[in-house]
PQR file of N, CA, C, O and H, with PARSE charges and radii, in Angstrom:
ATOM      1  N   UNK A   1       0.895  -1.327  -0.170 -0.4000 1.5000
ATOM      2  CA  UNK A   1       0.084  -0.110  -0.062 -0.0000 2.0000
ATOM      3  C   UNK A   1       1.003   1.126   0.019  0.5500 1.7000
ATOM      4  O   UNK A   1       2.109   1.133   0.559 -0.5500 1.4000
ATOM      5  N   UNK A   2       0.383   2.205  -0.609 -0.4000 1.5000
ATOM      6  CA  UNK A   2       1.060   3.516  -0.639 -0.0000 2.0000
ATOM      7  C   UNK A   2       0.246   4.662  -0.770  0.5500 1.7000
ATOM      8  O   UNK A   2      -0.861   4.514  -1.288 -0.5500 1.4000
ATOM      9  H   UNK A   2      -0.515   2.200  -1.048  0.4000 1.0000
ATOM     10  N   UNK A   3       0.602   5.770  -0.393 -0.4000 1.5000
ATOM     11  CA  UNK A   3      -0.181   7.025  -0.484 -0.0000 2.0000
ATOM     12  C   UNK A   3       0.744   7.972  -1.363  0.5500 1.7000
ATOM     13  O   UNK A   3       1.931   8.084  -1.055 -0.5500 1.4000
ATOM     14  H   UNK A   3       1.501   5.890   0.027  0.4000 1.0000
ATOM     15  N   UNK A   4       0.223   8.650  -2.446 -0.4000 1.5000
ATOM     16  CA  UNK A   4       0.981   9.426  -3.313 -0.0000 2.0000
ATOM     17  C   UNK A   4       1.397  10.714  -2.551  0.5500 1.7000
ATOM     18  O   UNK A   4       0.628  11.476  -1.965 -0.5500 1.4000
ATOM     19  H   UNK A   4      -0.741   8.559  -2.696  0.4000 1.0000
ATOM     20  N   UNK A   5       2.543  10.810  -2.645 -0.4000 1.5000
ATOM     21  CA  UNK A   5       3.437  12.019  -1.930 -0.0000 2.0000
ATOM     22  C   UNK A   5       2.524  13.232  -1.656  0.5500 1.7000
ATOM     23  O   UNK A   5       2.444  13.784  -0.559 -0.5500 1.4000
ATOM     24  H   UNK A   5       3.167  10.191  -3.121  0.4000 1.0000
ATOM     25  N   UNK A   6       1.831  13.597  -2.781 -0.4000 1.5000
ATOM     26  CA  UNK A   6       0.973  14.927  -2.672 -0.0000 2.0000
ATOM     27  C   UNK A   6      -0.057  14.834  -1.655  0.5500 1.7000
ATOM     28  O   UNK A   6      -0.471  15.798  -1.012 -0.5500 1.4000
ATOM     29  H   UNK A   6       1.895  13.148  -3.672  0.4000 1.0000
ATOM     30  N   UNK A   7      -0.546  13.357  -1.506 -0.4000 1.5000
ATOM     31  CA  UNK A   7      -1.754  13.278  -0.588 -0.0000 2.0000
ATOM     32  C   UNK A   7      -1.340  13.043   0.944  0.5500 1.7000
ATOM     33  O   UNK A   7      -2.207  12.888   1.803 -0.5500 1.4000
ATOM     34  H   UNK A   7      -0.209  12.573  -2.029  0.4000 1.0000
ATOM     35  N   UNK A   8       0.101  13.025   1.258 -0.4000 1.5000
ATOM     36  CA  UNK A   8       0.368  12.464   2.546 -0.0000 2.0000
ATOM     37  C   UNK A   8       0.098  13.712   3.491  0.5500 1.7000
ATOM     38  O   UNK A   8       0.057  14.898   3.164 -0.5500 1.4000
ATOM     39  H   UNK A   8       0.806  13.152   0.560  0.4000 1.0000
ATOM     40  N   UNK A   9      -0.074  13.148   4.740 -0.4000 1.5000
ATOM     41  CA  UNK A   9      -0.460  13.831   5.907 -0.0000 2.0000
ATOM     42  C   UNK A   9      -1.895  14.366   5.917  0.5500 1.7000
ATOM     43  O   UNK A   9      -2.177  15.438   6.452 -0.5500 1.4000
ATOM     44  H   UNK A   9      -0.040  12.185   5.007  0.4000 1.0000
ATOM     45  N   UNK A  10      -2.736  13.632   5.345 -0.4000 1.5000
ATOM     46  CA  UNK A  10      -4.045  13.750   5.409 -0.0000 2.0000
ATOM     47  C   UNK A  10      -4.775  12.737   6.003  0.5500 1.7000
ATOM     48  O   UNK A  10      -6.002  12.732   5.901 -0.5500 1.4000
ATOM     49  H   UNK A  10      -2.507  12.761   4.910  0.4000 1.0000
ATOM     50  N   UNK A  11      -4.100  11.766   6.690 -0.4000 1.5000
ATOM     51  CA  UNK A  11      -4.630  10.775   7.428 -0.0000 2.0000
ATOM     52  C   UNK A  11      -5.002   9.474   6.470  0.5500 1.7000
ATOM     53  O   UNK A  11      -5.636   8.556   6.991 -0.5500 1.4000
ATOM     54  H   UNK A  11      -3.103  11.770   6.772  0.4000 1.0000
ATOM     55  N   UNK A  12      -4.666   9.394   5.258 -0.4000 1.5000
ATOM     56  CA  UNK A  12      -5.042   8.399   4.517 -0.0000 2.0000
ATOM     57  C   UNK A  12      -4.259   7.126   4.765  0.5500 1.7000
ATOM     58  O   UNK A  12      -4.724   5.999   4.596 -0.5500 1.4000
ATOM     59  H   UNK A  12      -4.151  10.140   4.835  0.4000 1.0000
ATOM     60  N   UNK A  13      -2.880   7.430   5.231 -0.4000 1.5000
ATOM     61  CA  UNK A  13      -2.152   6.106   5.525 -0.0000 2.0000
ATOM     62  C   UNK A  13      -2.768   5.491   6.784  0.5500 1.7000
ATOM     63  O   UNK A  13      -2.866   4.271   6.919 -0.5500 1.4000
ATOM     64  H   UNK A  13      -2.501   8.346   5.369  0.4000 1.0000
ATOM     65  N   UNK A  14      -3.166   6.344   7.671 -0.4000 1.5000
ATOM     66  CA  UNK A  14      -3.653   5.876   8.950 -0.0000 2.0000
ATOM     67  C   UNK A  14      -5.128   5.125   8.670  0.5500 1.7000
ATOM     68  O   UNK A  14      -5.485   4.057   9.168 -0.5500 1.4000
ATOM     69  H   UNK A  14      -3.086   7.335   7.561  0.4000 1.0000
ATOM     70  N   UNK A  15      -5.758   5.820   7.904 -0.4000 1.5000
ATOM     71  CA  UNK A  15      -7.111   4.872   7.527 -0.0000 2.0000
ATOM     72  C   UNK A  15      -6.741   3.470   6.966  0.5500 1.7000
ATOM     73  O   UNK A  15      -7.222   2.410   7.364 -0.5500 1.4000
ATOM     74  H   UNK A  15      -5.468   6.687   7.499  0.4000 1.0000
ATOM     75  N   UNK A  16      -5.800   3.623   5.966 -0.4000 1.5000
ATOM     76  CA  UNK A  16      -5.403   2.329   5.339 -0.0000 2.0000
ATOM     77  C   UNK A  16      -4.957   1.300   6.440  0.5500 1.7000
ATOM     78  O   UNK A  16      -5.577   0.244   6.559 -0.5500 1.4000
ATOM     79  H   UNK A  16      -5.409   4.485   5.643  0.4000 1.0000
ATOM     80  N   UNK A  17      -3.917   1.591   7.224 -0.4000 1.5000
ATOM     81  CA  UNK A  17      -3.578   0.778   7.990 -0.0000 2.0000
ATOM     82  C   UNK A  17      -4.571   0.259   9.132  0.5500 1.7000
ATOM     83  O   UNK A  17      -4.449  -0.880   9.583 -0.5500 1.4000
ATOM     84  H   UNK A  17      -3.413   2.449   7.127  0.4000 1.0000
ATOM     85  N   UNK A  18      -5.592   1.169   9.593 -0.4000 1.5000
ATOM     86  CA  UNK A  18      -6.475   0.621  10.360 -0.0000 2.0000
ATOM     87  C   UNK A  18      -7.616  -0.167   9.740  0.5500 1.7000
ATOM     88  O   UNK A  18      -8.440  -0.743  10.451 -0.5500 1.4000
ATOM     89  H   UNK A  18      -5.691   2.094   9.226  0.4000 1.0000
ATOM     90  N   UNK A  19      -7.665  -0.192   8.397 -0.4000 1.5000
ATOM     91  CA  UNK A  19      -8.582  -0.971   7.615 -0.0000 2.0000
ATOM     92  C   UNK A  19      -7.953  -2.317   7.631  0.5500 1.7000
ATOM     93  O   UNK A  19      -8.579  -3.342   7.900 -0.5500 1.4000
ATOM     94  H   UNK A  19      -6.996   0.276   7.819  0.4000 1.0000
ATOM     95  N   UNK A  20      -6.659  -2.273   7.324 -0.4000 1.5000
ATOM     96  CA  UNK A  20      -5.986  -3.555   6.977 -0.0000 2.0000
ATOM     97  C   UNK A  20      -5.856  -4.226   8.361  0.5500 1.7000
ATOM     98  O   UNK A  20      -5.943  -5.454   8.385 -0.5500 1.4000
ATOM     99  H   UNK A  20      -6.150  -1.441   7.105  0.4000 1.0000
ATOM    100  N   UNK A  21      -5.662  -3.579   9.484 -0.4000 1.5000
ATOM    101  CA  UNK A  21      -5.670  -4.353  10.634 -0.0000 2.0000
ATOM    102  C   UNK A  21      -6.961  -4.971  11.075  0.5500 1.7000
ATOM    103  O   UNK A  21      -7.020  -6.096  11.571 -0.5500 1.4000
ATOM    104  H   UNK A  21      -5.591  -2.581   9.466  0.4000 1.0000
ATOM    105  N   UNK A  22      -8.020  -4.169  10.869 -0.4000 1.5000
ATOM    106  CA  UNK A  22      -9.502  -4.753  11.055 -0.0000 2.0000
ATOM    107  C   UNK A  22      -9.688  -5.937  10.245  0.5500 1.7000
ATOM    108  O   UNK A  22     -10.214  -6.964  10.674 -0.5500 1.4000
ATOM    109  H   UNK A  22      -7.972  -3.255  10.466  0.4000 1.0000
ATOM    110  N   UNK A  23      -9.263  -5.789   9.103 -0.4000 1.5000
ATOM    111  CA  UNK A  23      -9.479  -7.046   8.053 -0.0000 2.0000
ATOM    112  C   UNK A  23      -8.683  -8.224   8.534  0.5500 1.7000
ATOM    113  O   UNK A  23      -9.220  -9.331   8.589 -0.5500 1.4000
ATOM    114  H   UNK A  23      -8.835  -4.955   8.754  0.4000 1.0000
ATOM    115  N   UNK A  24      -7.505  -8.058   8.864 -0.4000 1.5000
ATOM    116  CA  UNK A  24      -6.629  -9.088   9.469 -0.0000 2.0000
ATOM    117  C   UNK A  24      -7.168  -9.771  10.703  0.5500 1.7000
ATOM    118  O   UNK A  24      -7.226 -10.986  10.895 -0.5500 1.4000
ATOM    119  H   UNK A  24      -7.068  -7.160   8.819  0.4000 1.0000
ATOM    120  N   UNK A  25      -7.601  -8.682  11.606 -0.4000 1.5000
ATOM    121  CA  UNK A  25      -7.965  -9.557  12.951 -0.0000 2.0000
ATOM    122  C   UNK A  25      -9.536 -10.231  12.565  0.5500 1.7000
ATOM    123  O   UNK A  25      -9.950 -11.115  13.315 -0.5500 1.4000
ATOM    124  H   UNK A  25      -7.555  -7.696  11.450  0.4000 1.0000
ATOM    125  N   UNK A  26     -10.157  -9.917  11.715 -0.4000 1.5000
ATOM    126  CA  UNK A  26     -11.520 -10.479  11.529 -0.0000 2.0000
ATOM    127  C   UNK A  26     -11.345 -11.766  10.808  0.5500 1.7000
ATOM    128  O   UNK A  26     -12.285 -12.561  10.817 -0.5500 1.4000
ATOM    129  H   UNK A  26      -9.821  -9.198  11.106  0.4000 1.0000
ATOM    130  N   UNK A  27     -10.141 -12.087  10.124 -0.4000 1.5000
ATOM    131  CA  UNK A  27      -9.597 -13.230   9.364 -0.0000 2.0000
ATOM    132  C   UNK A  27      -8.873 -14.054  10.472  0.5500 1.7000
ATOM    133  O   UNK A  27      -8.592 -15.220  10.195 -0.5500 1.4000
ATOM    134  H   UNK A  27      -9.377 -11.441  10.116  0.4000 1.0000
ATOM    135  N   UNK A  28      -8.531 -13.545  11.746 -0.4000 1.5000
ATOM    136  CA  UNK A  28      -7.592 -14.539  12.625 -0.0000 2.0000
ATOM    137  C   UNK A  28      -6.356 -14.349  12.479  0.5500 1.7000
ATOM    138  O   UNK A  28      -5.589 -15.072  13.115 -0.5500 1.4000
ATOM    139  H   UNK A  28      -8.759 -12.598  11.971  0.4000 1.0000
ATOM    140  N   UNK A  29      -5.877 -13.413  11.678 -0.4000 1.5000
ATOM    141  CA  UNK A  29      -4.467 -13.080  11.443 -0.0000 2.0000
ATOM    142  C   UNK A  29      -3.806 -12.465  12.611  0.5500 1.7000
ATOM    143  O   UNK A  29      -4.418 -11.499  13.066 -0.5500 1.4000
ATOM    144  H   UNK A  29      -6.500 -12.826  11.162  0.4000 1.0000
ATOM    145  N   UNK A  30      -2.739 -12.777  13.192 -0.4000 1.5000
ATOM    146  CA  UNK A  30      -2.125 -12.269  14.383 -0.0000 2.0000
ATOM    147  C   UNK A  30      -0.945 -11.521  14.283  0.5500 1.7000
ATOM    148  O   UNK A  30      -0.385 -11.149  15.314 -0.5500 1.4000
ATOM    149  H   UNK A  30      -2.243 -13.563  12.823  0.4000 1.0000
ATOM    150  N   UNK A  31      -0.464 -11.235  13.104 -0.4000 1.5000
ATOM    151  CA  UNK A  31       0.598 -10.363  12.916 -0.0000 2.0000
ATOM    152  C   UNK A  31       0.735 -10.026  11.452  0.5500 1.7000
ATOM    153  O   UNK A  31       0.606 -10.893  10.588 -0.5500 1.4000
ATOM    154  H   UNK A  31      -0.919 -11.537  12.267  0.4000 1.0000
ATOM    155  N   UNK A  32       1.025  -8.635  11.147 -0.4000 1.5000
ATOM    156  CA  UNK A  32       1.150  -8.118   9.731 -0.0000 2.0000
ATOM    157  C   UNK A  32       2.629  -7.717   9.686  0.5500 1.7000
ATOM    158  O   UNK A  32       3.308  -7.562  10.701 -0.5500 1.4000
ATOM    159  H   UNK A  32       1.130  -7.931  11.849  0.4000 1.0000
ATOM    160  N   UNK A  33       3.073  -7.564   8.444 -0.4000 1.5000
ATOM    161  CA  UNK A  33       4.413  -6.989   8.161 -0.0000 2.0000
ATOM    162  C   UNK A  33       4.259  -5.745   7.172  0.5500 1.7000
ATOM    163  O   UNK A  33       3.306  -5.588   6.409 -0.5500 1.4000
ATOM    164  H   UNK A  33       2.521  -7.690   7.619  0.4000 1.0000
ATOM    165  N   UNK A  34       5.137  -5.053   7.282 -0.4000 1.5000
ATOM    166  CA  UNK A  34       5.520  -3.834   6.184 -0.0000 2.0000
ATOM    167  C   UNK A  34       6.937  -4.003   5.897  0.5500 1.7000
ATOM    168  O   UNK A  34       7.813  -4.235   6.730 -0.5500 1.4000
ATOM    169  H   UNK A  34       5.911  -5.180   7.901  0.4000 1.0000
ATOM    170  N   UNK A  35       7.090  -3.855   4.539 -0.4000 1.5000
ATOM    171  CA  UNK A  35       8.544  -3.952   4.026 -0.0000 2.0000
ATOM    172  C   UNK A  35       8.840  -2.486   3.243  0.5500 1.7000
ATOM    173  O   UNK A  35       8.115  -2.062   2.343 -0.5500 1.4000
ATOM    174  H   UNK A  35       6.378  -3.666   3.863  0.4000 1.0000
ATOM    175  N   UNK A  36       9.961  -1.834   3.716 -0.4000 1.5000
ATOM    176  CA  UNK A  36      10.121  -0.746   2.998 -0.0000 2.0000
ATOM    177  C   UNK A  36      11.767  -0.428   2.978  0.5500 1.7000
ATOM    178  O   UNK A  36      12.453  -1.069   3.774 -0.5500 1.4000
ATOM    179  H   UNK A  36      10.551  -2.178   4.447  0.4000 1.0000
ATOM    180  N   UNK A  37      12.297   0.354   2.264 -0.4000 1.5000
ATOM    181  CA  UNK A  37      13.496   0.542   1.869 -0.0000 2.0000
ATOM    182  C   UNK A  37      14.093   1.209   3.152  0.5500 1.7000
ATOM    183  O   UNK A  37      13.487   2.064   3.797 -0.5500 1.4000
ATOM    184  H   UNK A  37      11.740   0.875   1.618  0.4000 1.0000
ATOM    185  N   UNK A  38      15.388   0.720   3.474 -0.4000 1.5000
ATOM    186  CA  UNK A  38      15.964   1.125   4.656 -0.0000 2.0000
ATOM    187  C   UNK A  38      16.317   2.334   4.749  0.5500 1.7000
ATOM    188  O   UNK A  38      16.627   2.729   5.873 -0.5500 1.4000
ATOM    189  H   UNK A  38      15.881   0.026   2.949  0.4000 1.0000
ATOM    190  N   UNK A  39      16.372   3.202   3.704 -0.4000 1.5000
ATOM    191  CA  UNK A  39      16.902   4.581   3.874 -0.0000 2.0000
ATOM    192  C   UNK A  39      15.420   5.531   3.851  0.5500 1.7000
ATOM    193  O   UNK A  39      15.453   6.762   3.829 -0.5500 1.4000
ATOM    194  H   UNK A  39      16.121   2.881   2.791  0.4000 1.0000
ATOM    195  N   UNK A  40      14.332   4.854   3.858 -0.4000 1.5000
ATOM    196  CA  UNK A  40      13.165   5.644   3.682 -0.0000 2.0000
ATOM    197  C   UNK A  40      12.747   6.037   5.225  0.5500 1.7000
ATOM    198  O   UNK A  40      12.014   5.316   5.903 -0.5500 1.4000
ATOM    199  H   UNK A  40      14.305   3.855   3.876  0.4000 1.0000
ATOM    200  N   UNK A  41      13.233   7.101   5.624 -0.4000 1.5000
ATOM    201  CA  UNK A  41      13.062   7.424   7.130 -0.0000 2.0000
ATOM    202  C   UNK A  41      11.642   7.865   7.315  0.5500 1.7000
ATOM    203  O   UNK A  41      11.162   7.521   8.395 -0.5500 1.4000
ATOM    204  H   UNK A  41      13.828   7.686   5.074  0.4000 1.0000
ATOM    205  N   UNK A  42      10.904   8.503   6.569 -0.4000 1.5000
ATOM    206  CA  UNK A  42       9.689   8.901   6.712 -0.0000 2.0000
ATOM    207  C   UNK A  42       8.650   7.848   6.942  0.5500 1.7000
ATOM    208  O   UNK A  42       7.906   7.904   7.921 -0.5500 1.4000
ATOM    209  H   UNK A  42      11.293   8.783   5.691  0.4000 1.0000
ATOM    210  N   UNK A  43       8.580   6.778   5.953 -0.4000 1.5000
ATOM    211  CA  UNK A  43       8.002   5.810   6.202 -0.0000 2.0000
ATOM    212  C   UNK A  43       8.157   4.960   7.578  0.5500 1.7000
ATOM    213  O   UNK A  43       7.262   4.484   8.276 -0.5500 1.4000
ATOM    214  H   UNK A  43       9.184   6.732   5.158  0.4000 1.0000
ATOM    215  N   UNK A  44       9.426   4.917   7.739 -0.4000 1.5000
ATOM    216  CA  UNK A  44       9.856   4.234   9.119 -0.0000 2.0000
ATOM    217  C   UNK A  44       9.032   4.808  10.317  0.5500 1.7000
ATOM    218  O   UNK A  44       8.466   4.072  11.125 -0.5500 1.4000
ATOM    219  H   UNK A  44      10.154   5.303   7.172  0.4000 1.0000
ATOM    220  N   UNK A  45       9.000   6.306  10.381 -0.4000 1.5000
ATOM    221  CA  UNK A  45       8.675   6.913  11.319 -0.0000 2.0000
ATOM    222  C   UNK A  45       7.189   6.758  11.526  0.5500 1.7000
ATOM    223  O   UNK A  45       6.667   6.697  12.639 -0.5500 1.4000
ATOM    224  H   UNK A  45       9.459   6.903   9.724  0.4000 1.0000
ATOM    225  N   UNK A  46       6.522   6.698  10.339 -0.4000 1.5000
ATOM    226  CA  UNK A  46       4.911   6.573  10.257 -0.0000 2.0000
ATOM    227  C   UNK A  46       4.675   5.188  10.751  0.5500 1.7000
ATOM    228  O   UNK A  46       3.717   5.061  11.513 -0.5500 1.4000
ATOM    229  H   UNK A  46       6.946   6.748   9.435  0.4000 1.0000
ATOM    230  N   UNK A  47       5.376   4.117  10.459 -0.4000 1.5000
ATOM    231  CA  UNK A  47       5.066   2.754  10.969 -0.0000 2.0000
ATOM    232  C   UNK A  47       5.347   2.699  12.527  0.5500 1.7000
ATOM    233  O   UNK A  47       4.599   2.072  13.277 -0.5500 1.4000
ATOM    234  H   UNK A  47       6.155   4.219   9.840  0.4000 1.0000
ATOM    235  N   UNK A  48       6.417   3.358  12.959 -0.4000 1.5000
ATOM    236  CA  UNK A  48       6.574   3.348  14.427 -0.0000 2.0000
ATOM    237  C   UNK A  48       5.435   3.970  14.987  0.5500 1.7000
ATOM    238  O   UNK A  48       4.929   3.332  15.910 -0.5500 1.4000
ATOM    239  H   UNK A  48       7.025   3.867  12.350  0.4000 1.0000
ATOM    240  N   UNK A  49       4.909   5.002  14.696 -0.4000 1.5000
ATOM    241  CA  UNK A  49       3.896   5.673  15.176 -0.0000 2.0000
ATOM    242  C   UNK A  49       2.568   4.957  14.883  0.5500 1.7000
ATOM    243  O   UNK A  49       1.570   5.361  15.481 -0.5500 1.4000
ATOM    244  H   UNK A  49       5.321   5.520  13.946  0.4000 1.0000
ATOM    245  N   UNK A  50       2.459   3.946  14.030 -0.4000 1.5000
ATOM    246  CA  UNK A  50       1.353   3.201  13.886 -0.0000 2.0000
ATOM    247  C   UNK A  50       1.476   1.791  14.684  0.5500 1.7000
ATOM    248  O   UNK A  50       0.750   0.814  14.503 -0.5500 1.4000
ATOM    249  H   UNK A  50       3.269   3.618  13.544  0.4000 1.0000
ATOM    250  N   UNK A  51       2.406   1.882  15.482 -0.4000 1.5000
ATOM    251  CA  UNK A  51       2.528   0.509  16.447 -0.0000 2.0000
ATOM    252  C   UNK A  51       3.493  -0.589  15.914  0.5500 1.7000
ATOM    253  O   UNK A  51       3.709  -1.561  16.638 -0.5500 1.4000
ATOM    254  H   UNK A  51       2.995   2.676  15.630  0.4000 1.0000
ATOM    255  N   UNK A  52       4.057  -0.502  14.757 -0.4000 1.5000
ATOM    256  CA  UNK A  52       5.118  -1.401  14.257 -0.0000 2.0000
ATOM    257  C   UNK A  52       6.175  -1.237  14.886  0.5500 1.7000
ATOM    258  O   UNK A  52       6.441  -0.170  15.440 -0.5500 1.4000
ATOM    259  H   UNK A  52       3.882   0.287  14.169  0.4000 1.0000
ATOM    260  N   UNK A  53       7.132  -2.515  14.905 -0.4000 1.5000
ATOM    261  CA  UNK A  53       8.257  -2.205  15.428 -0.0000 2.0000
ATOM    262  C   UNK A  53       9.307  -3.148  14.601  0.5500 1.7000
ATOM    263  O   UNK A  53       8.839  -4.149  14.059 -0.5500 1.4000
ATOM    264  H   UNK A  53       6.916  -3.382  14.455  0.4000 1.0000
ATOM    265  N   UNK A  54      10.463  -2.922  14.501 -0.4000 1.5000
ATOM    266  CA  UNK A  54      11.540  -3.519  13.542 -0.0000 2.0000
ATOM    267  C   UNK A  54      11.600  -4.994  13.966  0.5500 1.7000
ATOM    268  O   UNK A  54      11.630  -5.344  15.146 -0.5500 1.4000
ATOM    269  H   UNK A  54      10.843  -2.109  14.941  0.4000 1.0000
ATOM    270  N   UNK A  55      11.615  -5.767  13.001 -0.4000 1.5000
ATOM    271  CA  UNK A  55      11.619  -7.207  13.244 -0.0000 2.0000
ATOM    272  C   UNK A  55      13.003  -7.876  12.832  0.5500 1.7000
ATOM    273  O   UNK A  55      13.836  -7.116  12.337 -0.5500 1.4000
ATOM    274  H   UNK A  55      11.591  -5.483  12.042  0.4000 1.0000
ATOM    275  N   UNK A  56      13.303  -9.082  12.968 -0.4000 1.5000
ATOM    276  CA  UNK A  56      14.529  -9.663  12.567 -0.0000 2.0000
ATOM    277  C   UNK A  56      14.427 -10.138  10.943  0.5500 1.7000
ATOM    278  O   UNK A  56      15.298 -10.763  10.338 -0.5500 1.4000
ATOM    279  H   UNK A  56      12.627  -9.699  13.370  0.4000 1.0000
ATOM    280  N   UNK A  57      13.165  -9.688  10.416 -0.4000 1.5000
ATOM    281  CA  UNK A  57      12.931 -10.317   8.948 -0.0000 2.0000
ATOM    282  C   UNK A  57      14.285  -9.706   8.118  0.5500 1.7000
ATOM    283  O   UNK A  57      14.770  -8.576   8.184 -0.5500 1.4000
ATOM    284  H   UNK A  57      12.457  -9.181  10.908  0.4000 1.0000
ATOM    285  N   UNK A  58      14.628 -10.655   7.466 -0.4000 1.5000
ATOM    286  CA  UNK A  58      15.741 -10.039   6.084 -0.0000 2.0000
ATOM    287  C   UNK A  58      15.090 -10.310   4.798  0.5500 1.7000
ATOM    288  O   UNK A  58      14.494 -11.354   4.530 -0.5500 1.4000
ATOM    289  H   UNK A  58      14.233 -11.572   7.412  0.4000 1.0000
ATOM    290  N   UNK A  59      15.211  -9.505   4.178 -0.4000 1.5000
ATOM    291  CA  UNK A  59      14.861  -9.586   2.697 -0.0000 2.0000
ATOM    292  C   UNK A  59      16.196  -9.651   1.704  0.5500 1.7000
ATOM    293  O   UNK A  59      17.103  -8.818   1.722 -0.5500 1.4000
ATOM    294  H   UNK A  59      15.694  -8.657   4.396  0.4000 1.0000
ATOM    295  N   UNK A  60      16.134 -10.658   0.952 -0.4000 1.5000
ATOM    296  CA  UNK A  60      17.438 -10.780  -0.008 -0.0000 2.0000
ATOM    297  C   UNK A  60      16.899 -10.555  -1.400  0.5500 1.7000
ATOM    298  O   UNK A  60      15.909 -11.118  -1.868 -0.5500 1.4000
ATOM    299  H   UNK A  60      15.397 -11.334   0.937  0.4000 1.0000
ATOM    300  N   UNK A  61      17.751  -9.564  -2.080 -0.4000 1.5000
ATOM    301  CA  UNK A  61      17.237  -9.272  -3.556 -0.0000 2.0000
ATOM    302  C   UNK A  61      18.615  -9.590  -4.407  0.5500 1.7000
ATOM    303  O   UNK A  61      19.765  -9.611  -3.968 -0.5500 1.4000
ATOM    304  H   UNK A  61      18.555  -9.106  -1.700  0.4000 1.0000
ATOM    305  N   UNK A  62      18.187  -9.816  -5.670 -0.4000 1.5000
ATOM    306  CA  UNK A  62      19.303  -9.882  -6.671 -0.0000 2.0000
ATOM    307  C   UNK A  62      19.032  -9.250  -7.986  0.5500 1.7000
ATOM    308  O   UNK A  62      18.175  -9.679  -8.758 -0.5500 1.4000
ATOM    309  H   UNK A  62      17.253  -9.799  -6.027  0.4000 1.0000
ATOM    310  N   UNK A  63      19.764  -8.245  -8.215 -0.4000 1.5000
ATOM    311  CA  UNK A  63      19.467  -7.282  -9.449 -0.0000 2.0000
ATOM    312  C   UNK A  63      19.989  -8.031 -10.735  0.5500 1.7000
ATOM    313  O   UNK A  63      21.124  -8.500 -10.820 -0.5500 1.4000
ATOM    314  H   UNK A  63      20.460  -7.897  -7.587  0.4000 1.0000
ATOM    315  N   UNK A  64      19.100  -8.085 -11.657 -0.4000 1.5000
ATOM    316  CA  UNK A  64      19.599  -8.830 -12.965 -0.0000 2.0000
ATOM    317  C   UNK A  64      19.802  -7.918 -13.942  0.5500 1.7000
ATOM    318  O   UNK A  64      20.195  -8.280 -15.052 -0.5500 1.4000
ATOM    319  H   UNK A  64      18.178  -7.703 -11.588  0.4000 1.0000
TER
END
């Protein structure tokens, strides 16, 4: 999920996270993840404010 930069700070991201959490809970899902680029400090701050915490999940990629 993403919010267009020009539409940030309008509460849209919060609404998306709330809707995702509600849907996940209704389906019995106990944990959700978000993946973002390490240097994306703005998104990292948003996720922390939304209750997410860093995990030990590692993502490996190979550029072709």
